[in-house]
C-alpha positions in Angstrom: 118.4 107.5 93.5 119.6 104.1 93.0 117.3 101.2 93.3 119.1 98.2 94.3 118.2 94.5 93.5 118.1 93.7 97.1 116.1 96.8 98.1 113.0 96.2 96.0 110.0 96.2 98.3 107.7 95.2 95.7 109.9 91.8 94.9 110.0 91.3 98.6 106.1 91.5 98.8 105.8 89.2 96.0 108.3 86.6 97.4 106.1 86.8 100.6 102.8 86.2 98.9 104.0 83.5 96.9 106.0 81.5 99.3 104.0 81.0 102.5 107.4 79.5 103.9 109.0 82.9 103.9 106.4 84.2 106.6 108.2 82.3 109.3 111.6 81.9 107.7 114.2 83.5 110.3 116.7 84.2 107.5 114.0 86.1 105.4 112.9 88.0 108.3 116.6 89.0 109.2 117.0 90.3 105.5 113.8 92.2 106.0 114.7 93.6 109.5 118.2 94.6 108.2 116.6 97.0 105.8 114.7 98.2 108.7 111.4 97.3 106.8 108.0 96.1 108.2 105.7 93.6 106.6 102.7 91.5 107.5 100.7 88.9 105.6 97.0 87.7 105.5 94.2 86.1 103.5 90.9 87.4 102.2 88.1 85.8 100.0 85.2 87.8 98.9 82.8 88.9 96.0 83.0 92.3 97.2 86.5 94.4 96.5 85.6 96.7 99.5 86.0 93.7 101.7 89.6 92.9 100.1 90.3 96.8 100.8 89.0 96.4 104.3 91.0 93.2 105.2 94.2 94.7 104.0 93.7 98.1 106.0 92.7 96.0 109.0 96.0 94.0 108.7 98.1 97.1 108.1 96.7 98.9 111.2 96.9 95.9 113.6 100.5 95.1 112.5 101.5 98.6 112.8 102.4 99.0 109.0 100.4 102.1 108.8 99.5 104.7 111.5 95.7 104.7 111.6 95.4 108.5 112.6 97.6 109.7 109.6 95.7 110.2 106.4 98.5 110.3 104.1 99.4 106.7 105.3 95.8 105.3 104.7 95.9 107.4 101.3 98.9 105.5 100.3 97.6 102.1 101.4 94.3 102.7 99.7 96.1 103.4 96.2 98.5 100.6 96.6 95.5 98.2 97.2 93.6 99.5 94.4 96.7 99.2 91.9 97.2 95.6 93.2 93.5 94.9 92.7 93.5 96.2 89.0 96.3 93.4 88.4 94.1 90.7 90.1 91.0 91.7 88.2 92.9 92.7 84.9 92.0 96.2 85.0 88.4 96.2 86.0 88.1 96.4 89.9 84.6 94.7 89.8 83.9 91.2 91.6 80.4 90.5 92.7 78.7 92.7 90.3 80.0 90.7 87.4 79.7 87.2 89.3 83.1 86.6 90.2 85.0 86.0 93.5 88.4 86.1 94.8 90.5 83.9 97.3 93.8 85.8 98.1 96.8 85.9 100.3 98.3 89.1 100.6 101.5 90.7 101.6 102.5 94.3 102.8 105.9 95.6 102.9 106.9 99.1 104.2 110.2 100.7 103.9 112.7 102.9 102.1 113.8 100.9 99.1 116.5 103.7 98.0 119.9 104.7 99.3 118.8 108.2 100.1 116.9 108.4 103.4 115.3 111.6 102.0 113.4 109.5 99.4 111.2 108.4 102.3 109.0 105.2 103.0 107.1 103.3 100.4 104.4 100.7 100.7 104.2 97.6 98.6 101.1 95.2 98.5 101.2 91.9 96.7 98.1 89.8 96.1 98.0 86.2 94.8 95.3 83.5 94.8 92.4 82.8 92.5 89.6 84.6 90.6 86.5 83.2 88.9 83.0 82.2 89.1 81.5 81.6 92.6 81.5 77.9 91.9 84.5 75.8 93.2 86.6 74.7 90.2 85.6 77.5 87.9 88.4 79.8 88.9 92.2 80.3 87.9 95.2 82.0 89.3 95.7 85.7 89.5 98.3 88.1 90.9 98.7 91.9 91.5 101.2 94.2 92.8 100.9 97.8 94.0 103.5 100.3 95.2 102.8 103.6 96.6 105.1 106.3 98.4 103.8 107.2 101.8 
């Protein structure tokens, strides 16, 4: 069960979310495809954490990252998303109820980060953007990463 540096799905998700140029970079895409991984990116802004979860779930379904009819895949996506939101909100997944909002880019990567195929597939979700009061200019950067097995 060796986790090699070039097979870290969380790192790939973070690179995707931090560098929009990777999204359409053929070399980066080849690297992901060589690993037999899948990925997608998107954006969401809201004062409601459930809208962030819904945007990520919709992107995952539309891009074939998860199979909508398999509960274990939705469950893995949910836990990875909430883990990433904990990072964004610094441990308290509350937005509008405490008068704060987020503007986020997100990246999802699905694949097996291990040499052993029996380790199965994992899902990494990276979030990057701003969090703050719902007033332009009263925000700061934030980032979160969630990883869960499928």
